[in-house]
C-alpha positions as CSV (number, residue, x, y, z in Angstrom):
1,M,-6.6,21.2,7.7
2,C,-4.5,20.2,10.5
3,F,-4.1,16.7,11.7
4,G,-1.2,14.2,12.8
5,L,-0.4,11.1,13.4
6,T,-0.8,9.6,17.2
7,A,-0.4,6.1,17.0
8,F,0.5,3.2,15.3
9,G,0.3,-0.6,15.2
10,T,1.1,-3.9,12.6
11,A,-0.2,-7.3,12.1
12,L,2.2,-9.2,10.0
13,G,2.7,-12.5,8.1
14,D,5.1,-15.1,9.6
15,P,8.7,-14.7,7.8
16,V,9.7,-17.2,5.8
17,P,12.8,-17.1,3.2
18,V,12.5,-16.2,0.0
19,A,14.8,-18.8,-0.9
20,K,12.6,-21.9,1.3
21,I,9.7,-21.2,-0.3
22,L,10.5,-20.3,-4.1
23,P,10.1,-23.9,-5.7
24,Q,6.1,-23.8,-4.6
25,Y,5.6,-20.7,-7.4
26,S,7.9,-20.7,-9.8
27,E,11.3,-22.5,-12.1
28,D,12.5,-19.3,-12.9
29,E,14.3,-19.2,-9.3
30,E,17.5,-17.3,-10.4
31,R,14.9,-14.0,-11.8
32,I,13.0,-14.0,-8.2
33,L,16.1,-14.4,-6.3
34,N,17.7,-11.4,-8.3
35,Y,14.9,-9.2,-6.8
36,G,16.9,-9.3,-3.6
37,Y,14.0,-9.7,-1.0
38,R,15.4,-11.7,2.3
39,N,11.9,-12.7,3.3
40,V,8.2,-13.3,2.4
41,L,5.6,-12.9,5.3
42,R,2.8,-15.6,4.5
43,C,-0.5,-15.7,7.1
44,P,-1.6,-19.3,7.7
45,P,-4.9,-19.9,5.3
46,E,-7.4,-18.9,8.1
47,V,-6.4,-15.8,8.6
48,G,-8.3,-12.9,6.1
49,L,-7.5,-9.7,5.2
50,T,-10.3,-7.8,7.6
51,D,-8.1,-10.1,10.7
52,L,-5.0,-8.7,10.0
53,A,-6.5,-5.0,9.4
54,V,-8.4,-5.5,13.1
55,T,-5.4,-6.5,14.7
56,A,-3.4,-3.4,13.8
57,G,-6.0,-1.1,14.4
58,Q,-6.7,-2.6,17.4
59,R,-2.4,-2.1,18.7
60,A,-2.6,1.6,17.3
61,L,-5.6,2.0,19.0
62,S,-4.3,0.5,21.9
63,A,-1.3,2.6,21.6
64,D,-2.7,5.6,22.3
65,G,-4.9,4.7,24.6
66,V,-8.1,5.3,22.5
67,D,-12.1,4.1,23.1
68,P,-13.3,2.7,19.6
69,G,-16.1,4.5,20.4
70,D,-15.4,7.5,20.0
71,L,-13.8,6.9,16.6
72,D,-15.3,9.2,14.1
73,L,-13.8,7.8,11.3
74,V,-12.1,4.4,10.1
75,V,-10.7,4.3,6.6
76,L,-10.1,0.8,5.2
77,A,-7.3,0.9,2.1
78,I,-7.3,-2.8,0.3
79,T,-4.8,-3.8,-2.6
80,D,-6.1,-7.6,-2.9
81,I,-9.3,-9.3,-3.0
82,C,-11.5,-9.4,0.4
83,E,-12.7,-12.3,1.9
84,Y,-16.4,-11.6,0.1
85,F,-18.2,-10.2,-2.5
86,Y,-21.4,-7.9,-1.8
87,W,-19.1,-7.3,1.6
88,D,-18.1,-3.7,3.0
89,A,-14.8,-4.7,4.2
90,A,-14.4,-1.1,6.0
91,A,-18.0,-1.9,7.9
92,S,-16.7,-5.1,9.0
93,V,-13.5,-3.8,10.3
94,A,-14.7,-1.4,12.5
95,H,-17.8,-3.0,13.8
96,R,-15.1,-5.6,15.1
97,L,-13.2,-2.6,16.1
98,G,-15.8,-1.5,18.1
99,A,-16.1,1.8,16.2
100,D,-19.7,1.5,15.3
101,R,-20.5,5.8,15.4
102,A,-17.4,5.9,13.3
103,E,-17.8,6.6,9.8
104,A,-16.8,3.7,7.3
105,M,-14.5,4.2,4.3
106,L,-12.9,1.3,2.0
107,L,-10.3,2.8,-0.3
108,T,-9.8,0.1,-3.6
109,Q,-6.9,2.0,-5.2
110,A,-4.6,-1.2,-4.9
111,C,-1.4,-0.4,-3.8
112,T,-1.6,3.3,-3.4
113,G,-4.5,3.2,-0.8
114,G,-2.4,3.7,2.0
115,V,-0.8,7.4,0.7
116,V,-4.5,8.3,-0.4
117,E,-6.4,6.8,2.4
118,F,-4.6,10.6,4.5
119,D,-6.4,12.9,2.0
120,A,-9.3,10.8,2.6
121,V,-9.3,11.6,6.2
122,A,-8.2,15.3,5.0
123,G,-11.2,15.7,3.5
124,R,-13.5,14.6,5.7
125,F,-12.3,16.6,8.7
126,A,-12.7,19.2,6.4
127,T,-16.7,18.8,5.6
128,H,-17.3,17.2,8.6
129,P,-15.7,19.8,11.7
130,S,-16.6,17.2,14.4
131,Y,-14.9,14.8,13.6
132,R,-11.9,14.9,15.6
133,T,-10.4,11.1,15.3
134,A,-9.6,8.6,13.1
135,L,-7.7,5.6,12.2
136,L,-6.5,5.0,9.2
137,V,-5.4,1.3,8.2
138,A,-4.1,-0.5,4.7
139,A,-3.9,-4.2,4.6
140,N,-2.4,-6.6,2.1
141,R,-3.9,-10.5,2.3
142,T,-2.4,-12.6,-1.2
143,C,-5.4,-14.2,-2.5
144,D,-2.7,-17.7,-3.5
145,E,-5.7,-18.7,-5.8
146,Y,-5.6,-15.5,-8.1
147,W,-2.2,-14.2,-7.3
148,N,1.6,-15.7,-7.4
149,R,2.9,-13.9,-4.5
150,L,6.2,-14.4,-6.3
151,D,5.7,-14.6,-9.6
152,T,3.5,-11.8,-10.9
153,L,5.2,-8.7,-10.4
154,P,9.2,-8.6,-10.2
155,M,8.0,-8.2,-6.0
156,V,7.4,-10.6,-3.6
157,F,3.7,-9.8,-1.8
158,S,3.7,-10.1,1.9
159,D,0.7,-10.2,4.2
160,G,0.6,-7.8,6.6
161,A,-1.6,-4.7,7.8
162,A,-0.5,-1.2,9.4
163,A,-2.6,1.2,11.2
164,A,-2.4,4.8,12.7
165,V,-4.2,6.9,14.8
166,A,-4.6,10.3,13.4
167,R,-6.6,13.5,15.9
168,R,-7.5,17.1,14.5
169,N,-4.6,19.6,15.3
170,H,-2.1,17.2,16.6
171,Q,1.4,18.4,15.6
172,G,3.6,15.5,15.1
173,L,3.4,13.6,12.3
174,R,1.5,16.4,10.5
175,W,-0.3,15.7,7.2
176,L,0.8,18.9,4.6
177,A,-0.4,17.9,1.1
178,S,-1.4,15.2,-1.0
179,E,-1.5,14.9,-4.3
180,V,-2.5,11.6,-7.1
181,I,-2.3,11.1,-10.8
182,T,-4.4,8.7,-12.5
183,D,-3.8,6.7,-16.3
184,G,-6.5,4.9,-17.3
185,R,-5.0,3.3,-19.7
186,Y,-3.6,0.9,-18.0
187,A,-6.8,0.0,-16.2
188,D,-7.1,-3.6,-17.5
189,L,-3.4,-4.7,-17.3
190,F,-4.1,-6.9,-14.1
191,R,-7.7,-7.2,-15.0
192,L,-9.0,-10.6,-13.7
193,D,-11.9,-11.7,-16.5
194,A,-13.8,-14.3,-14.7
195,G,-16.0,-13.5,-11.4
196,G,-17.1,-10.2,-12.2
197,A,-20.8,-9.4,-13.4
198,A,-19.5,-9.6,-17.4
199,A,-18.1,-13.3,-16.7
200,P,-20.1,-14.3,-13.3
201,F,-18.7,-17.7,-11.6
202,G,-21.1,-20.8,-12.9
203,A,-22.6,-18.6,-15.9
204,A,-20.1,-20.4,-17.8
205,P,-17.1,-22.6,-17.8
206,V,-13.5,-20.8,-16.8
207,P,-11.0,-21.3,-18.6
208,A,-8.1,-21.8,-15.6
209,D,-6.0,-18.8,-16.8
210,A,-8.9,-16.6,-16.5
211,L,-8.5,-17.6,-12.8
212,R,-5.1,-16.3,-12.0
213,A,-3.8,-12.9,-12.9
214,R,-1.2,-12.2,-15.2
215,D,2.4,-13.5,-14.4
216,V,5.6,-11.1,-16.0
217,W,5.0,-13.2,-19.0
218,G,1.6,-12.3,-19.1
219,V,1.8,-8.7,-18.4
220,M,4.3,-8.3,-22.0
221,E,1.5,-10.1,-23.5
222,Y,-0.7,-7.3,-22.6
223,F,2.2,-4.6,-24.3
224,D,2.1,-7.4,-27.6
225,Y,5.2,-8.3,-26.8
226,D,7.0,-5.2,-28.2
227,V,9.8,-4.4,-26.0
228,A,9.6,-0.5,-26.7
229,Q,6.1,-0.1,-25.4
230,F,7.0,-2.2,-22.1
231,E,10.4,-0.1,-21.9
232,R,8.1,3.5,-22.0
233,F,5.7,2.0,-19.6
234,A,8.8,1.3,-17.0
235,T,10.0,4.5,-17.8
236,L,6.5,5.9,-17.1
237,Q,6.4,4.5,-13.6
238,D,9.6,6.4,-12.6
239,Q,8.6,9.6,-14.2
240,R,5.3,9.9,-12.8
241,T,6.3,8.6,-9.3
242,R,8.7,12.1,-9.8
243,E,5.9,13.8,-10.8
244,V,3.5,13.2,-7.8
245,I,5.9,13.9,-5.3
246,A,6.6,17.3,-6.7
247,A,2.8,17.9,-7.8
248,A,2.3,17.2,-3.6
249,C,5.6,19.8,-2.4
250,A,4.3,22.4,-4.5
251,R,0.9,22.2,-2.7
252,A,2.8,22.2,0.3
253,G,4.9,25.2,-0.8
254,L,7.7,22.8,-0.7
255,A,10.4,21.8,-3.1
256,T,11.4,17.6,-3.5
257,T,15.1,19.0,-2.3
258,D,13.4,19.9,1.3
259,I,12.3,16.4,2.0
260,A,14.0,14.5,4.2
261,R,12.9,10.6,3.3
262,F,11.3,9.0,0.8
263,L,9.3,5.9,2.0
264,L,8.5,4.8,-1.8
265,L,6.9,1.6,-2.4
266,N,8.2,-2.0,-1.1
267,D,9.9,-3.0,-4.8
268,N,12.8,-4.9,-5.4
269,R,16.4,-3.8,-5.1
270,E,17.4,-2.9,-8.8
271,A,13.7,-0.6,-9.3
272,L,14.3,1.2,-5.9
273,T,17.8,2.3,-6.4
274,K,17.5,3.0,-9.6
275,L,13.9,5.6,-8.9
276,A,16.3,6.4,-5.8
277,A,18.7,7.8,-8.4
278,S,16.1,9.4,-10.4
279,L,15.2,11.1,-7.6
280,G,18.6,12.3,-6.8
281,V,18.5,10.7,-3.3
282,P,20.6,8.4,-1.6
283,E,19.5,5.2,-1.1
284,D,19.7,5.4,2.7
285,R,17.3,8.1,2.6
286,T,14.9,5.2,1.3
287,N,13.0,2.6,2.8
288,L,15.4,0.2,0.7
289,H,16.1,-2.3,3.7
290,L,12.9,-2.8,5.1
291,S,11.6,-3.3,1.8
292,L,14.2,-6.5,0.8
293,E,13.7,-7.2,4.6
294,H,9.5,-7.5,4.4
295,G,8.7,-8.0,1.3
296,H,6.3,-5.7,-0.3
297,L,3.0,-5.4,2.0
298,G,0.8,-3.8,-1.3
299,A,-1.5,-0.7,0.0
300,A,0.4,-1.2,3.9
301,D,4.0,-0.1,2.5
302,Q,4.3,3.2,3.7
303,L,2.3,3.2,6.8
304,F,4.6,0.1,7.7
305,C,7.6,1.7,6.9
306,L,6.7,4.7,9.1
307,S,5.5,2.8,11.9
308,R,9.2,1.1,12.2
309,Y,11.2,4.5,11.9
310,H,9.1,6.3,14.3
311,A,9.5,3.4,16.8
312,D,13.4,3.2,16.2
313,G,13.6,6.9,16.9
314,A,15.0,7.4,13.7
315,L,12.5,10.2,12.8
316,I,13.8,14.0,13.3
317,E,11.2,16.6,14.6
318,G,10.7,19.0,11.7
319,E,11.6,17.0,9.0
320,R,9.3,16.2,6.2
321,L,8.5,12.8,4.9
322,A,7.6,11.8,1.6
323,L,5.1,8.4,1.3
324,A,5.0,7.5,-2.2
325,S,3.3,4.7,-4.2
326,R,2.2,3.6,-7.6
327,G,-0.8,1.4,-7.7
328,R,-2.9,-0.9,-10.7
329,G,-5.2,1.7,-12.2
330,M,-2.7,3.1,-12.7
331,H,-2.3,5.2,-10.0
332,W,0.3,7.0,-8.7
333,A,0.1,9.1,-5.0
334,C,1.9,11.6,-2.7
335,T,1.5,12.4,0.7
336,I,3.8,15.0,2.8
337,L,4.2,14.8,6.4
338,Q,6.3,16.9,8.8
339,V,7.3,14.9,11.9
């Protein structure tokens, strides 16, 4: 299957220095500042996840001169909860873009979705020979009522979306392979126990803590405050990232040493530095700088970073890129592109 990316679009929240807003989210200021993030991107309350996705998609289509009516496929990958229940955000985005003849697909594999959607496009192109043009969109809009954007994980969660136009047989930023690893043992790690069919809102009084995702201490509670158990899980994160990158490279007929640049999760400074060392690559071959400048954009991390490198002319023809991520589920994913 041959397809490549032709144009990008992004839509971001307003940047605010982490130090400035930290007291609104946590009393543990020293720990969060040590993550190394300079800014967090926040949208005003009236801007929703699909608003960001539509804006990013419009900009990508405009950059390539694509008529939305000519799209065959729109894939939306999301991290947080979208605006409504019983509602398909991907179908809404496609309609608002004017892509009413396109198939719409919604991916909810958390932070891996923006990497997995390349494989979704490859699959649809393979089974639908008439499909020529697709739009990939990945978006994150933190729902502050459910998720503390600075204190739930050792990352700061930013609002933003990134989009890319994919065309069959285009040779630039060409898709080579994708791979996914899933480990369902950790499916309950960030489960919100209220609001679903098992415990609908309004059916019974809901404890306040059931309406918030686990914070960093709640994660330790999940592991029964067993430090050794938690450390094994932390070690597994990097191990599986290495494994999924190696598997995607093997599928593309490459070795990990053939990869010129690694676009990873927009993680904190220590975690990204450690992962780079684990991969045997210097930090300047990762997205560390962009991560600390913009925060974690959920499923949009890799597409956003790729769009920035593309706009800056930092990509060299022929080099291979590994877009790798992990997300609750747990999932680990990697896509290999060739510039």
